[in-house]
N, C-alpha and C positions, 0 to 999 in steps of 0.2 A: 541849632539841632545837634544832638549827639550822634555818634557814628551809627547806632542802631536806627535812629529816626531817619537819618539820611539814606541808609540802606533800604529801609521800608518804603520810603517815598520813591526813590529811584527805581527799585524793583517793581513797585506798584505801577508806576507810569509806564515802564517798558512792557510789563505784562498786559496792561490794559490796551496799549497800542497794538500788541500782537493779537489780542482777542478781537479788537475792532477790525484789523486787517483781514483776519481769517473769517470774519462774519459778514464781510461786505457782500459776498456772493449771494447770501440768503438773508438779506436785511429785513426780516419780517417785523411785525409789531412786537412779537415776543422777544426777538433779538434786540430791538431797540431798548426794551425794558431791561434786559440783561446788561446791556452796555451801560445804562444809567446806574444800575445797582452796583456794578463793578467799579464804576468811577467813584461812588461813595465809599466803597470798602477799601479799594486799593490806593486811592489818591487823597480823598478828603479826610478820611479817618486818620491817617498818619499826620496830616497837617494840623488837625484839631488837637491831637495828643501832643504834638510838638509845642503848640501854643499854650497848652495847659501847663507845661513844664518849662516854659521859656525863662522863668526866674529861678528855677531850681538847679542845683548841681546834681550830677548823676547819683551821688550817694544819698541824696535826700529824696529821691523818687521812691514812692511806696512800692513794696514788693509786688503787689498786684499789677501795677503799671509796668514794672520791669518785666514781668512775665508777658504782658501784652506786647511790649516792644519786641520781644524775642519770638513771638508766635504769630503776630497779626498778619505778616506777609504770607506765611505758610497757610494760615487759615483762609486768607483771601484767595490764594491759588487753588485751594480745594473747592471753594465756591465756584471758581471759574470752571474747574473740571466737572462739577455737578451740572453746570449748564450744558456742557457738551454731551453728557450721557443721557440727558432727558429725565423726565419726572419718574422716579422710582424710589424704592426703599434705599438702595445704595446711594442715590443722589441725595436723599434726605440725610443719611448718615454723614455724608461729606460736609454738611453744613454745621454739624455739632461743634467742631472746634471753634468756628466763628461765633456760635451762640455762647460758648464758654468765654471767649474774648469779650463779647459785649457784657456778659455777666460781671466780669472783673472790672470793666469800666464803670458799670452801674454801681458796684460796691464802692468804688473810689468816690463817685458822686455822693452816695449815701453817707460815706464816712466824712466827707467835707461838710455835708449838711448837719450831721449830728454833732460834729465838733464845734461848728460855728453858730448853729441856730439858723433861723430864717432871715436874718439880717446880715448884710445888706441884700436887697432884693436882686441887685445885678449879679451877685454870686449865686443866689438861690435859683435864678432862672437857668444858669449854666448847669447847676447840679441836677435840676429836674430834667434837662435835656439829656444828660448823661444817663440818668436812671431810666429814661424811656427807651434807650437803645436796645435792650434785650427783647422788647416787643417786636422790633424789626427782625431780630434774629429768629424769634419763634415764627413770625410770618414767613420768613425765607425757608425755614425747615418744613413748614406745612405746604408751601408751594412746591418744593422739590419732591415732596411725597405725593403730590397730586391732589391735595386738599385745598379747597378755596378758602383762604384766610380773610380776615378783616384788613382793610386798608388802614395804615397808621403812619404818621409822619412826625418825627421828633426833631427834624432839622431846624424848624423855626426857633425852638428854644435855644439851640446851640448857636444859631446865627445871632440872636438877640444878646446872648451872653457874651459872645465874642466881640460885639461892637460896643459894649458898655464902657470900657475903659476911657476911650477918647471922649465919648459922649458926656459922661458925668463930670469930667474935668472942666467942663465949661461953667459949672456952678451956677446955673440959672434955675431958680426954683420952679418956674412954670414948665420948663423943659423937663426937669427931673420928674415932676408929677405926671407929665405925659408919658415919659419913659416907663414909669411904674405901672401906669394903666396898660401900656403895650405889653409889658412883661407878664402881668397877671393874665391877660388875654391869651398870650402865647403858651403860658404854662397850663392853663385849663383847657385850651382849645382842642388839642389832640384827643384827650379823654372824652370830651363832649362829642366830638365827631364819631368816635368809636361807639359811644352810647346811641347816637342817632342812627348809625348803620344797623345796630341791633334792634332798636325799639321803634323808631319813627323817622320817616323821611323829613317831616317838618322839623324835628329836633336836629336832624343832620344839617338842614339849611341854616337854622339858627347857629349851630356850632361852627359851621364853615364861615358864617358871617363874623362871629366873634374872633376866630383864628385869623381870618383874612384882615379884619380891622386892626388887630394887634400888629401884624406884620407890615401892613401898609403904613401905620403910624410910625413904626420903627424905621421904615424906609424913608418917610418924610423927614424924620429927625436926622437920619444919616445925611440926607441931601442938604439939610439946612445947617447943621452944626458940625458935622465931621468933614465932609468933602471940602468945604472952603478952607479948612485948617491944614490940609495936607500940603506937603512941599513938592512931592513928586507928581509930575503931570500924568505919568502912566498910572500910578496908584489912584490918583484922583479920578481919572477916566474910567478905570475898571470898576471902582467902587460905585461911581455914579451910575454906570450902565447896569450893574447888578441890582442896585436899589430901584432903578426905573423899571427894570424887568418885572419886579414884584407887582407893580400896578396891573400888568397884564395877567400874570399867572394867578394872582389871588382873585382877580375878577372872575377868571375862569373857574377857580375853585368854588366860588359861590354860584356861578351860573350853571354849573353841571348839576348839582342836586336840585336847584330851583327849577330848572327846566324839566327834570323828572317829576317834580311835585306838581307843577302847574300845567305842563304840556305845552307851554308857550314856544319852546324850541327844544332841539335835541342836539346834544354833543356826544359823539361816539368815543369809546375808549381809545381808538387810534388817534383821534383828534386831540384828546386830552394828553396823551403821551407825547405827541409832537409839540403841542403848544404850551402845555402846563409843566409837564415833567422835565 
């Protein structure tokens, strides 16, 4: 990590801990969602960006990502402030800098894709994940304005892109074919889910199944091919636990719309936030 990346991550962790501490007294379902969103913005986003540039020297980082490095912490803190003041026009305006940050990240992903083409797929899935990020920024802006937005998740593509390096170095054709199938499912899944929310609950169930299948396959590949090759016991344990957790969370992602479609069971939003998110 360069100094900017370290400062972003350190400041993000400290800010998130402060928000969590100050929110404990009124830890409602809405507050839990805010805590999760801020963890993504203040902690996970700096880590992802650092991983993207782990092989680059600072002078090789594109100008757009340099701007992101210098503004993402401030943009994240404005998001935190928007949660404190409640849904309103001012709260929505406070999310605009973060929307701009996600736009720059998406342009970086688009630039990578245009320069390289759609091959190899392990890089394409990462680019697609980056290009999906502004949808989350728009979702956040609409939420803070008091408008009910569509649910959208681009973390799956970023997860699958992040794991590809170690996975594909095993050079096993059958495993590579399974990875490609998982990558395609994760790339198209979020858009299918959004279409299902708009047009049909049955389509949403199908889309959730496609997305969950891709992520579960990637988790299985991680447990089979990546975890056994790790040297650090701590790293091995953390990665194994995170992959295993996907089997519960993705099952719930399918069960939620399926229950709404069939009436066989019912999962509430608070339950989904606690168990799935």
